[in-house]
All heavy atoms as a GROMACS GRO file, in nm:
protein
  560
    1MET      N    1  -2.923  23.070  16.397
    1MET     CA    2  -2.991  23.069  16.270
    1MET      C    3  -3.134  23.017  16.287
    1MET      O    4  -3.158  22.917  16.354
    1MET     CB    5  -2.914  22.981  16.171
    1MET     CG    6  -2.975  22.977  16.035
    1MET     SD    7  -2.868  22.882  15.926
    1MET     CE    8  -2.974  22.871  15.789
    2SER      N    9  -3.229  23.082  16.230
    2SER     CA   10  -3.369  23.043  16.240
    2SER      C   11  -3.404  22.941  16.132
    2SER      O   12  -3.341  22.935  16.028
    2SER     CB   13  -3.459  23.164  16.224
    2SER     OG   14  -3.438  23.257  16.326
    3SER      N   15  -3.505  22.862  16.161
    3SER     CA   16  -3.554  22.766  16.062
    3SER      C   17  -3.704  22.744  16.082
    3SER      O   18  -3.760  22.786  16.182
    3SER     CB   19  -3.478  22.633  16.071
    3SER     OG   20  -3.502  22.572  16.196
    4ILE      N   21  -3.764  22.678  15.986
    4ILE     CA   22  -3.907  22.647  15.992
    4ILE      C   23  -3.922  22.498  16.013
    4ILE      O   24  -3.850  22.418  15.952
    4ILE     CB   25  -3.978  22.690  15.861
    4ILE    CG1   26  -3.982  22.841  15.853
    4ILE    CG2   27  -4.118  22.631  15.854
    4ILE    CD1   28  -4.042  22.894  15.726
    5ARG      N   29  -4.014  22.461  16.100
    5ARG     CA   30  -4.043  22.320  16.124
    5ARG      C   31  -4.193  22.299  16.114
    5ARG      O   32  -4.271  22.377  16.167
    5ARG     CB   33  -3.995  22.280  16.263
    5ARG     CG   34  -4.012  22.131  16.292
    5ARG     CD   35  -3.964  22.096  16.430
    5ARG     NE   36  -4.066  22.120  16.530
    5ARG     CZ   37  -4.168  22.038  16.556
    5ARG    NH1   38  -4.184  21.928  16.487
    5ARG    NH2   39  -4.256  22.067  16.649
    6LEU      N   40  -4.232  22.195  16.044
    6LEU     CA   41  -4.374  22.161  16.035
    6LEU      C   42  -4.413  22.074  16.154
    6LEU      O   43  -4.338  21.985  16.193
    6LEU     CB   44  -4.404  22.086  15.906
    6LEU     CG   45  -4.407  22.173  15.782
    6LEU    CD1   46  -4.416  22.087  15.658
    6LEU    CD2   47  -4.523  22.268  15.786
    7CYS      N   48  -4.528  22.100  16.209
    7CYS     CA   49  -4.580  22.025  16.323
    7CYS      C   50  -4.682  21.921  16.278
    7CYS      O   51  -4.771  21.882  16.354
    7CYS     CB   52  -4.644  22.122  16.423
    7CYS     SG   53  -4.534  22.252  16.477
    8LEU      N   54  -4.672  21.876  16.154
    8LEU     CA   55  -4.770  21.783  16.097
    8LEU      C   56  -4.776  21.653  16.176
    8LEU      O   57  -4.884  21.602  16.203
    8LEU     CB   58  -4.737  21.755  15.950
    8LEU     CG   59  -4.836  21.670  15.873
    8LEU    CD1   60  -4.976  21.733  15.875
    8LEU    CD2   61  -4.789  21.649  15.730
    9LYS      N   62  -4.662  21.601  16.216
    9LYS     CA   63  -4.658  21.476  16.292
    9LYS      C   64  -4.740  21.489  16.420
    9LYS      O   65  -4.824  21.403  16.451
    9LYS     CB   66  -4.513  21.439  16.325
    9LYS     CG   67  -4.501  21.311  16.404
    9LYS     CD   68  -4.355  21.276  16.430
    9LYS     CE   69  -4.346  21.148  16.508
    9LYS     NZ   70  -4.208  21.109  16.534
   10GLU      N   71  -4.719  21.596  16.493
   10GLU     CA   72  -4.791  21.616  16.620
   10GLU      C   73  -4.941  21.633  16.598
   10GLU      O   74  -5.022  21.577  16.673
   10GLU     CB   75  -4.735  21.739  16.694
   10GLU     CG   76  -4.593  21.723  16.745
   10GLU     CD   77  -4.484  21.746  16.640
   10GLU    OE1   78  -4.515  21.774  16.523
   10GLU    OE2   79  -4.367  21.732  16.676
   11ILE      N   80  -4.979  21.709  16.497
   11ILE     CA   81  -5.122  21.732  16.469
   11ILE      C   82  -5.190  21.601  16.432
   11ILE      O   83  -5.300  21.571  16.481
   11ILE     CB   84  -5.140  21.838  16.358
   11ILE    CG1   85  -5.096  21.975  16.408
   11ILE    CG2   86  -5.285  21.842  16.310
   11ILE    CD1   87  -5.095  22.083  16.303
   12LEU      N   88  -5.126  21.522  16.346
   12LEU     CA   89  -5.186  21.395  16.306
   12LEU      C   90  -5.199  21.300  16.426
   12LEU      O   91  -5.302  21.233  16.441
   12LEU     CB   92  -5.104  21.329  16.195
   12LEU     CG   93  -5.106  21.400  16.059
   12LEU    CD1   94  -5.018  21.324  15.960
   12LEU    CD2   95  -5.247  21.416  16.005
   13GLU      N   96  -5.097  21.296  16.510
   13GLU     CA   97  -5.103  21.210  16.629
   13GLU      C   98  -5.214  21.254  16.724
   13GLU      O   99  -5.288  21.170  16.776
   13GLU     CB  100  -4.968  21.208  16.701
   13GLU     CG  101  -4.863  21.128  16.627
   13GLU     CD  102  -4.726  21.136  16.690
   13GLU    OE1  103  -4.707  21.209  16.791
   13GLU    OE2  104  -4.634  21.070  16.636
   14GLN      N  105  -5.227  21.384  16.746
   14GLN     CA  106  -5.332  21.436  16.835
   14GLN      C  107  -5.470  21.400  16.784
   14GLN      O  108  -5.560  21.373  16.863
   14GLN     CB  109  -5.322  21.589  16.846
   14GLN     CG  110  -5.206  21.641  16.925
   14GLN     CD  111  -5.190  21.792  16.910
   14GLN    OE1  112  -5.266  21.858  16.840
   14GLN    NE2  113  -5.087  21.846  16.974
   15ARG      N  114  -5.487  21.400  16.654
   15ARG     CA  115  -5.620  21.378  16.595
   15ARG      C  116  -5.645  21.234  16.552
   15ARG      O  117  -5.752  21.202  16.504
   15ARG     CB  118  -5.638  21.472  16.476
   15ARG     CG  119  -5.632  21.616  16.526
   15ARG     CD  120  -5.640  21.714  16.415
   15ARG     NE  121  -5.618  21.847  16.472
   15ARG     CZ  122  -5.669  21.956  16.424
   15ARG    NH1  123  -5.746  21.952  16.319
   15ARG    NH2  124  -5.644  22.072  16.480
   16GLY      N  125  -5.544  21.149  16.570
   16GLY     CA  126  -5.560  21.010  16.533
   16GLY      C  127  -5.578  20.988  16.384
   16GLY      O  128  -5.651  20.900  16.340
   17ILE      N  129  -5.508  21.069  16.304
   17ILE     CA  130  -5.517  21.061  16.158
   17ILE      C  131  -5.384  21.010  16.105
   17ILE      O  132  -5.278  21.055  16.148
   17ILE     CB  133  -5.549  21.200  16.098
   17ILE    CG1  134  -5.683  21.251  16.150
   17ILE    CG2  135  -5.548  21.196  15.946
   17ILE    CD1  136  -5.713  21.395  16.112
   18THR      N  137  -5.389  20.917  16.011
   18THR     CA  138  -5.266  20.865  15.951
   18THR      C  139  -5.225  20.952  15.832
   18THR      O  140  -5.305  21.028  15.778
   18THR     CB  141  -5.285  20.721  15.902
   18THR    OG1  142  -5.382  20.721  15.797
   18THR    CG2  143  -5.329  20.629  16.016
   19ARG      N  144  -5.102  20.936  15.791
   19ARG     CA  145  -5.054  21.007  15.672
   19ARG      C  146  -5.134  20.962  15.550
   19ARG      O  147  -5.167  21.043  15.464
   19ARG     CB  148  -4.905  20.981  15.649
   19ARG     CG  149  -4.818  21.055  15.749
   19ARG     CD  150  -4.676  21.010  15.740
   19ARG     NE  151  -4.665  20.889  15.822
   19ARG     CZ  152  -4.556  20.816  15.834
   19ARG    NH1  153  -4.448  20.847  15.767
   19ARG    NH2  154  -4.553  20.710  15.911
   20TYR      N  155  -5.165  20.833  15.545
   20TYR     CA  156  -5.243  20.781  15.432
   20TYR      C  157  -5.381  20.847  15.429
   20TYR      O  158  -5.428  20.888  15.322
   20TYR     CB  159  -5.256  20.629  15.443
   20TYR     CG  160  -5.341  20.570  15.333
   20TYR    CD1  161  -5.290  20.555  15.205
   20TYR    CD2  162  -5.472  20.533  15.357
   20TYR    CE1  163  -5.368  20.503  15.102
   20TYR    CE2  164  -5.551  20.482  15.256
   20TYR     CZ  165  -5.498  20.466  15.129
   20TYR     OH  166  -5.576  20.415  15.028
   21GLU      N  167  -5.444  20.858  15.545
   21GLU     CA  168  -5.576  20.920  15.551
   21GLU      C  169  -5.570  21.067  15.508
   21GLU      O  170  -5.657  21.115  15.435
   21GLU     CB  171  -5.635  20.909  15.692
   21GLU     CG  172  -5.776  20.958  15.703
   21GLU     CD  173  -5.835  20.942  15.842
   21GLU    OE1  174  -5.782  20.864  15.922
   21GLU    OE2  175  -5.935  21.011  15.869
   22LEU      N  176  -5.467  21.138  15.551
   22LEU     CA  177  -5.451  21.278  15.511
   22LEU      C  178  -5.431  21.286  15.359
   22LEU      O  179  -5.486  21.374  15.294
   22LEU     CB  180  -5.334  21.343  15.584
   22LEU     CG  181  -5.311  21.491  15.553
   22LEU    CD1  182  -5.433  21.576  15.590
   22LEU    CD2  183  -5.187  21.542  15.624
   23SER      N  184  -5.356  21.193  15.306
   23SER     CA  185  -5.335  21.188  15.162
   23SER      C  186  -5.468  21.169  15.089
   23SER      O  187  -5.495  21.237  14.989
   23SER     CB  188  -5.240  21.072  15.128
   23SER     OG  189  -5.230  21.055  14.989
   24GLN      N  190  -5.553  21.081  15.140
   24GLN     CA  191  -5.684  21.058  15.079
   24GLN      C  192  -5.774  21.180  15.090
   24GLN      O  193  -5.845  21.215  14.996
   24GLN     CB  194  -5.752  20.938  15.147
   24GLN     CG  195  -5.681  20.806  15.124
   24GLN     CD  196  -5.675  20.768  14.978
   24GLN    OE1  197  -5.777  20.760  14.912
   24GLN    NE2  198  -5.555  20.748  14.926
   25ARG      N  199  -5.770  21.247  15.204
   25ARG     CA  200  -5.855  21.366  15.227
   25ARG      C  201  -5.816  21.483  15.138
   25ARG      O  202  -5.900  21.562  15.098
   25ARG     CB  203  -5.845  21.412  15.373
   25ARG     CG  204  -5.915  21.325  15.472
   25ARG     CD  205  -5.907  21.392  15.607
   25ARG     NE  206  -5.959  21.306  15.712
   25ARG     CZ  207  -5.977  21.346  15.839
   25ARG    NH1  208  -5.945  21.470  15.873
   25ARG    NH2  209  -6.024  21.265  15.928
   26THR      N  210  -5.685  21.496  15.112
   26THR     CA  211  -5.636  21.614  15.041
   26THR      C  212  -5.611  21.591  14.893
   26THR      O  213  -5.602  21.687  14.816
   26THR     CB  214  -5.503  21.662  15.103
   26THR    OG1  215  -5.407  21.556  15.094
   26THR    CG2  216  -5.521  21.707  15.247
   27GLY      N  217  -5.593  21.466  14.852
   27GLY     CA  218  -5.557  21.437  14.715
   27GLY      C  219  -5.408  21.457  14.689
   27GLY      O  220  -5.363  21.456  14.575
   28ILE      N  221  -5.331  21.476  14.796
   28ILE     CA  222  -5.186  21.492  14.785
   28ILE      C  223  -5.122  21.353  14.793
   28ILE      O  224  -5.160  21.273  14.878
   28ILE     CB  225  -5.132  21.581  14.899
   28ILE    CG1  226  -5.198  21.719  14.897
   28ILE    CG2  227  -4.980  21.594  14.890
   28ILE    CD1  228  -5.170  21.803  15.020
   29ARG      N  229  -5.028  21.325  14.704
   29ARG     CA  230  -4.963  21.194  14.705
   29ARG      C  231  -4.902  21.164  14.843
   29ARG      O  232  -4.848  21.252  14.909
   29ARG     CB  233  -4.853  21.187  14.599
   29ARG     CG  234  -4.907  21.181  14.458
   29ARG     CD  235  -4.800  21.163  14.352
   29ARG     NE  236  -4.689  21.257  14.369
   29ARG     CZ  237  -4.560  21.220  14.374
   29ARG    NH1  238  -4.525  21.096  14.360
   29ARG    NH2  239  -4.467  21.311  14.390
   30TYR      N  240  -4.908  21.036  14.882
   30TYR     CA  241  -4.858  20.993  15.013
   30TYR      C  242  -4.712  21.034  15.032
   30TYR      O  243  -4.674  21.080  15.140
   30TYR     CB  244  -4.873  20.841  15.029
   30TYR     CG  245  -4.814  20.792  15.159
   30TYR    CD1  246  -4.890  20.793  15.276
   30TYR    CD2  247  -4.683  20.746  15.166
   30TYR    CE1  248  -4.837  20.750  15.396
   30TYR    CE2  249  -4.629  20.704  15.286
   30TYR     CZ  250  -4.706  20.706  15.400
   30TYR     OH  251  -4.652  20.664  15.519
   31GLN      N  252  -4.628  21.016  14.930
   31GLN     CA  253  -4.486  21.048  14.943
   31GLN      C  254  -4.463  21.195  14.977
   31GLN      O  255  -4.375  21.228  15.054
   31GLN     CB  256  -4.410  21.010  14.815
   31GLN     CG  257  -4.260  21.023  14.828
   31GLN     CD  258  -4.201  20.936  14.938
   31GLN    OE1  259  -4.232  20.818  14.947
   31GLN    NE2  260  -4.120  20.994  15.023
   32ILE      N  261  -4.545  21.282  14.921
   32ILE     CA  262  -4.533  21.425  14.951
   32ILE      C  263  -4.574  21.450  15.096
   32ILE      O  264  -4.506  21.522  15.169
   32ILE     CB  265  -4.616  21.509  14.852
   32ILE    CG1  266  -4.555  21.496  14.712
   32ILE    CG2  267  -4.623  21.654  14.896
   32ILE    CD1  268  -4.638  21.557  14.601
   33ILE      N  269  -4.686  21.391  15.139
   33ILE     CA  270  -4.730  21.403  15.278
   33ILE      C  271  -4.619  21.352  15.371
   33ILE      O  272  -4.587  21.416  15.472
   33ILE     CB  273  -4.860  21.324  15.304
   33ILE    CG1  274  -4.976  21.380  15.224
   33ILE    CG2  275  -4.891  21.315  15.453
   33ILE    CD1  276  -5.035  21.509  15.274
   34ASP      N  277  -4.559  21.240  15.336
   34ASP     CA  278  -4.452  21.180  15.417
   34ASP      C  279  -4.333  21.275  15.429
   34ASP      O  280  -4.275  21.287  15.536
   34ASP     CB  281  -4.410  21.047  15.355
   34ASP     CG  282  -4.321  20.967  15.448
   34ASP    OD1  283  -4.361  20.942  15.563
   34ASP    OD2  284  -4.210  20.928  15.405
   35ASN      N  285  -4.298  21.344  15.321
   35ASN     CA  286  -4.187  21.440  15.327
   35ASN      C  287  -4.220  21.556  15.420
   35ASN      O  288  -4.134  21.600  15.497
   35ASN     CB  289  -4.154  21.492  15.188
   35ASN     CG  290  -4.082  21.389  15.104
   35ASN    OD1  291  -4.022  21.296  15.155
   35ASN    ND2  292  -4.089  21.404  14.973
   36TYR      N  293  -4.342  21.605  15.416
   36TYR     CA  294  -4.382  21.712  15.508
   36TYR      C  295  -4.384  21.659  15.651
   36TYR      O  296  -4.340  21.727  15.743
   36TYR     CB  297  -4.520  21.767  15.470
   36TYR     CG  298  -4.516  21.871  15.360
   36TYR    CD1  299  -4.512  21.835  15.226
   36TYR    CD2  300  -4.517  22.007  15.390
   36TYR    CE1  301  -4.509  21.930  15.125
   36TYR    CE2  302  -4.514  22.103  15.290
   36TYR     CZ  303  -4.508  22.063  15.158
   36TYR     OH  304  -4.504  22.159  15.059
   37TYR      N  305  -4.432  21.539  15.670
   37TYR     CA  306  -4.440  21.474  15.802
   37TYR      C  307  -4.301  21.461  15.864
   37TYR      O  308  -4.282  21.483  15.983
   37TYR     CB  309  -4.505  21.337  15.783
   37TYR     CG  310  -4.524  21.255  15.908
   37TYR    CD1  311  -4.638  21.269  15.986
   37TYR    CD2  312  -4.430  21.161  15.947
   37TYR    CE1  313  -4.659  21.192  16.098
   37TYR    CE2  314  -4.449  21.084  16.060
   37TYR     CZ  315  -4.564  21.099  16.136
   37TYR     OH  316  -4.583  21.023  16.248
   38LYS      N  317  -4.202  21.425  15.782
   38LYS     CA  318  -4.065  21.404  15.829
   38LYS      C  319  -3.979  21.529  15.819
   38LYS      O  320  -3.858  21.523  15.844
   38LYS     CB  321  -4.000  21.290  15.750
   38LYS     CG  322  -4.067  21.156  15.775
   38LYS     CD  323  -4.006  21.048  15.690
   38LYS     CE  324  -4.070  20.914  15.717
   38LYS     NZ  325  -4.020  20.809  15.625
   39ASN      N  326  -4.040  21.643  15.785
   39ASN     CA  327  -3.968  21.771  15.773
   39ASN      C  328  -3.853  21.763  15.674
   39ASN      O  329  -3.744  21.815  15.699
   39ASN     CB  330  -3.921  21.820  15.909
   39ASN     CG  331  -4.031  21.890  15.984
   39ASN    OD1  332  -4.070  22.001  15.948
   39ASN    ND2  333  -4.086  21.824  16.084
   40LYS      N  334  -3.876  21.698  15.561
   40LYS     CA  335  -3.774  21.686  15.457
   40LYS      C  336  -3.802  21.780  15.340
   40LYS      O  337  -3.748  21.762  15.233
   40LYS     CB  338  -3.769  21.542  15.406
   40LYS     CG  339  -3.717  21.443  15.508
   40LYS     CD  340  -3.705  21.306  15.450
   40LYS     CE  341  -3.644  21.210  15.548
   40LYS     NZ  342  -3.631  21.075  15.491
   41VAL      N  343  -3.885  21.881  15.364
   41VAL     CA  344  -3.923  21.975  15.259
   41VAL      C  345  -3.837  22.101  15.270
   41VAL      O  346  -3.821  22.155  15.378
   41VAL     CB  347  -4.073  22.011  15.270
   41VAL    CG1  348  -4.112  22.112  15.166
   41VAL    CG2  349  -4.158  21.886  15.259
   42ILE      N  350  -3.784  22.145  15.157
   42ILE     CA  351  -3.703  22.268  15.156
   42ILE      C  352  -3.787  22.386  15.112
   42ILE      O  353  -3.783  22.492  15.171
   42ILE     CB  354  -3.580  22.250  15.065
   42ILE    CG1  355  -3.490  22.141  15.121
   42ILE    CG2  356  -3.504  22.381  15.050
   42ILE    CD1  357  -3.379  22.098  15.028
   43ARG      N  358  -3.868  22.365  15.007
   43ARG     CA  359  -3.957  22.470  14.957
   43ARG      C  360  -4.101  22.427  14.982
   43ARG      O  361  -4.144  22.324  14.932
   43ARG     CB  362  -3.934  22.493  14.808
   43ARG     CG  363  -3.798  22.551  14.782
   43ARG     CD  364  -3.788  22.606  14.643
   43ARG     NE  365  -3.657  22.669  14.629
   43ARG     CZ  366  -3.583  22.661  14.522
   43ARG    NH1  367  -3.625  22.593  14.418
   43ARG    NH2  368  -3.467  22.721  14.517
   44TYR      N  369  -4.171  22.508  15.056
   44TYR     CA  370  -4.308  22.475  15.094
   44TYR      C  371  -4.406  22.524  14.988
   44TYR      O  372  -4.396  22.636  14.942
   44TYR     CB  373  -4.341  22.537  15.230
   44TYR     CG  374  -4.251  22.485  15.339
   44TYR    CD1  375  -4.135  22.553  15.373
   44TYR    CD2  376  -4.280  22.366  15.404
   44TYR    CE1  377  -4.050  22.503  15.472
   44TYR    CE2  378  -4.196  22.316  15.501
   44TYR     CZ  379  -4.081  22.385  15.535
   44TYR     OH  380  -3.998  22.336  15.631
   45ASP      N  381  -4.499  22.440  14.950
   45ASP     CA  382  -4.600  22.471  14.849
   45ASP      C  383  -4.724  22.524  14.921
   45ASP      O  384  -4.788  22.451  14.997
   45ASP     CB  385  -4.632  22.344  14.771
   45ASP     CG  386  -4.727  22.368  14.656
   45ASP    OD1  387  -4.822  22.448  14.673
   45ASP    OD2  388  -4.709  22.306  14.550
   46SER      N  389  -4.757  22.650  14.899
   46SER     CA  390  -4.869  22.713  14.970
   46SER      C  391  -5.002  22.644  14.939
   46SER      O  392  -5.088  22.632  15.026
   46SER     CB  393  -4.878  22.862  14.938
   46SER     OG  394  -4.899  22.882  14.800
   47ALA      N  395  -5.019  22.593  14.817
   47ALA     CA  396  -5.144  22.522  14.782
   47ALA      C  397  -5.157  22.393  14.862
   47ALA      O  398  -5.266  22.359  14.909
   47ALA     CB  399  -5.147  22.493  14.632
   48LEU      N  400  -5.046  22.322  14.880
   48LEU     CA  401  -5.049  22.198  14.959
   48LEU      C  402  -5.073  22.228  15.106
   48LEU      O  403  -5.150  22.158  15.173
   48LEU     CB  404  -4.918  22.121  14.943
   48LEU     CG  405  -4.883  22.070  14.804
   48LEU    CD1  406  -4.752  21.991  14.806
   48LEU    CD2  407  -4.996  21.987  14.747
   49LEU      N  408  -5.009  22.332  15.156
   49LEU     CA  409  -5.030  22.370  15.297
   49LEU      C  410  -5.176  22.408  15.321
   49LEU      O  411  -5.234  22.372  15.424
   49LEU     CB  412  -4.937  22.485  15.336
   49LEU     CG  413  -4.788  22.450  15.344
   49LEU    CD1  414  -4.705  22.576  15.363
   49LEU    CD2  415  -4.762  22.351  15.456
   50LEU      N  416  -5.235  22.478  15.225
   50LEU     CA  417  -5.376  22.516  15.236
   50LEU      C  418  -5.465  22.391  15.240
   50LEU      O  419  -5.554  22.380  15.324
   50LEU     CB  420  -5.418  22.606  15.121
   50LEU     CG  421  -5.565  22.644  15.115
   50LEU    CD1  422  -5.607  22.718  15.242
   50LEU    CD2  423  -5.594  22.726  14.992
   51LYS      N  424  -5.439  22.294  15.151
   51LYS     CA  425  -5.518  22.171  15.151
   51LYS      C  426  -5.507  22.098  15.284
   51LYS      O  427  -5.605  22.045  15.335
   51LYS     CB  428  -5.471  22.078  15.038
   51LYS     CG  429  -5.513  22.122  14.901
   51LYS     CD  430  -5.466  22.021  14.797
   51LYS     CE  431  -5.505  22.064  14.657
   51LYS     NZ  432  -5.464  21.964  14.558
   52MET      N  433  -5.386  22.095  15.341
   52MET     CA  434  -5.366  22.029  15.470
   52MET      C  435  -5.442  22.102  15.581
   52MET      O  436  -5.507  22.038  15.664
   52MET     CB  437  -5.217  22.022  15.504
   52MET     CG  438  -5.141  21.922  15.423
   52MET     SD  439  -4.970  21.912  15.479
   52MET     CE  440  -4.885  21.922  15.324
   53CYS      N  441  -5.435  22.234  15.581
   53CYS     CA  442  -5.506  22.313  15.682
   53CYS      C  443  -5.657  22.291  15.674
   53CYS      O  444  -5.724  22.274  15.776
   53CYS     CB  445  -5.474  22.462  15.667
   53CYS     SG  446  -5.310  22.508  15.722
   54VAL      N  447  -5.711  22.288  15.553
   54VAL     CA  448  -5.855  22.266  15.534
   54VAL      C  449  -5.893  22.126  15.582
   54VAL      O  450  -5.989  22.108  15.657
   54VAL     CB  451  -5.896  22.289  15.387
   54VAL    CG1  452  -6.038  22.242  15.361
   54VAL    CG2  453  -5.881  22.436  15.350
   55ALA      N  454  -5.815  22.026  15.542
   55ALA     CA  455  -5.844  21.888  15.579
   55ALA      C  456  -5.833  21.865  15.730
   55ALA      O  457  -5.907  21.785  15.787
   55ALA     CB  458  -5.751  21.792  15.505
   56LEU      N  459  -5.741  21.937  15.794
   56LEU     CA  460  -5.719  21.921  15.938
   56LEU      C  461  -5.795  22.023  16.021
   56LEU      O  462  -5.787  22.021  16.143
   56LEU     CB  463  -5.569  21.930  15.968
   56LEU     CG  464  -5.483  21.819  15.907
   56LEU    CD1  465  -5.335  21.854  15.920
   56LEU    CD2  466  -5.515  21.686  15.972
   57ASP      N  467  -5.866  22.112  15.954
   57ASP     CA  468  -5.943  22.218  16.021
   57ASP      C  469  -5.854  22.294  16.120
   57ASP      O  470  -5.886  22.307  16.237
   57ASP     CB  471  -6.066  22.159  16.091
   57ASP     CG  472  -6.162  22.268  16.138
   57ASP    OD1  473  -6.167  22.375  16.073
   57ASP    OD2  474  -6.230  22.249  16.241
   58CYS      N  475  -5.742  22.344  16.067
   58CYS     CA  476  -5.650  22.419  16.151
   58CYS      C  477  -5.597  22.539  16.073
   58CYS      O  478  -5.618  22.549  15.952
   58CYS     CB  479  -5.534  22.330  16.198
   58CYS     SG  480  -5.420  22.279  16.067
   59GLY      N  481  -5.530  22.628  16.141
   59GLY     CA  482  -5.468  22.743  16.076
   59GLY      C  483  -5.323  22.714  16.042
   59GLY      O  484  -5.263  22.620  16.096
   60ILE      N  485  -5.267  22.793  15.955
   60ILE     CA  486  -5.128  22.774  15.916
   60ILE      C  487  -5.035  22.788  16.037
   60ILE      O  488  -4.932  22.721  16.046
   60ILE     CB  489  -5.088  22.872  15.802
   60ILE    CG1  490  -4.955  22.833  15.738
   60ILE    CG2  491  -5.082  23.015  15.852
   60ILE    CD1  492  -4.962  22.711  15.654
   61GLU      N  493  -5.075  22.870  16.133
   61GLU     CA  494  -4.993  22.888  16.254
   61GLU      C  495  -4.988  22.761  16.338
   61GLU      O  496  -4.896  22.743  16.418
   61GLU     CB  497  -5.044  23.006  16.338
   61GLU     CG  498  -5.179  22.984  16.404
   61GLU     CD  499  -5.299  23.006  16.312
   61GLU    OE1  500  -5.283  23.039  16.193
   61GLU    OE2  501  -5.411  22.989  16.363
   62ASP      N  502  -5.085  22.671  16.321
   62ASP     CA  503  -5.084  22.543  16.392
   62ASP      C  504  -4.991  22.444  16.323
   62ASP      O  505  -4.941  22.351  16.386
   62ASP     CB  506  -5.225  22.482  16.396
   62ASP     CG  507  -5.325  22.572  16.468
   62ASP    OD1  508  -5.288  22.629  16.572
   62ASP    OD2  509  -5.438  22.586  16.417
   63LEU      N  510  -4.967  22.464  16.195
   63LEU     CA  511  -4.891  22.369  16.114
   63LEU      C  512  -4.742  22.403  16.106
   63LEU      O  513  -4.660  22.315  16.092
   63LEU     CB  514  -4.951  22.368  15.972
   63LEU     CG  515  -4.929  22.248  15.885
   63LEU    CD1  516  -4.974  22.120  15.952
   63LEU    CD2  517  -5.003  22.266  15.753
   64ILE      N  518  -4.710  22.531  16.118
   64ILE     CA  519  -4.571  22.576  16.101
   64ILE      C  520  -4.520  22.640  16.228
   64ILE      O  521  -4.586  22.721  16.291
   64ILE     CB  522  -4.560  22.677  15.985
   64ILE    CG1  523  -4.594  22.609  15.853
   64ILE    CG2  524  -4.421  22.737  15.978
   64ILE    CD1  525  -4.592  22.702  15.733
   65GLU      N  526  -4.398  22.603  16.264
   65GLU     CA  527  -4.331  22.658  16.381
   65GLU      C  528  -4.199  22.719  16.337
   65GLU      O  529  -4.124  22.658  16.260
   65GLU     CB  530  -4.307  22.548  16.484
   65GLU     CG  531  -4.232  22.590  16.605
   65GLU     CD  532  -4.202  22.475  16.701
   65GLU    OE1  533  -4.201  22.358  16.656
   65GLU    OE2  534  -4.183  22.503  16.819
   66VAL      N  535  -4.169  22.840  16.384
   66VAL     CA  536  -4.041  22.903  16.355
   66VAL      C  537  -3.948  22.873  16.471
   66VAL      O  538  -3.979  22.900  16.586
   66VAL     CB  539  -4.056  23.056  16.336
   66VAL    CG1  540  -3.919  23.121  16.316
   66VAL    CG2  541  -4.147  23.087  16.219
   67ILE      N  542  -3.834  22.812  16.440
   67ILE     CA  543  -3.734  22.778  16.540
   67ILE      C  544  -3.628  22.887  16.537
   67ILE      O  545  -3.568  22.915  16.434
   67ILE     CB  546  -3.667  22.642  16.508
   67ILE    CG1  547  -3.770  22.533  16.486
   67ILE    CG2  548  -3.566  22.604  16.616
   67ILE    CD1  549  -3.843  22.488  16.607
   68ARG      N  550  -3.607  22.947  16.651
   68ARG     CA  551  -3.506  23.055  16.659
   68ARG      C  552  -3.385  23.009  16.735
   68ARG      O  553  -3.388  22.930  16.821
   68ARG     CB  554  -3.566  23.177  16.726
   68ARG     CG  555  -3.672  23.238  16.639
   68ARG     CD  556  -3.712  23.376  16.690
   68ARG     NE  557  -3.792  23.440  16.590
   68ARG     CZ  558  -3.925  23.453  16.598
   68ARG    NH1  559  -3.991  23.407  16.700
   68ARG    NH2  560  -3.990  23.512  16.502
   0.00000   0.00000   0.00000
């Protein structure tokens, strides 16, 4: 069975950015960022993913991984 995994934890660690800092940059509440960070999200919000990509200067393909 395939699934989707967010690579937010790895991207933030590589760039030395905290979840709190990402929350400040995007205007997304910390708890929501934390859920994405811990892969506890079932339905992904495209507007939030876009804000994260813009703030992290990355593409959606850098943020999402398909596990087969």
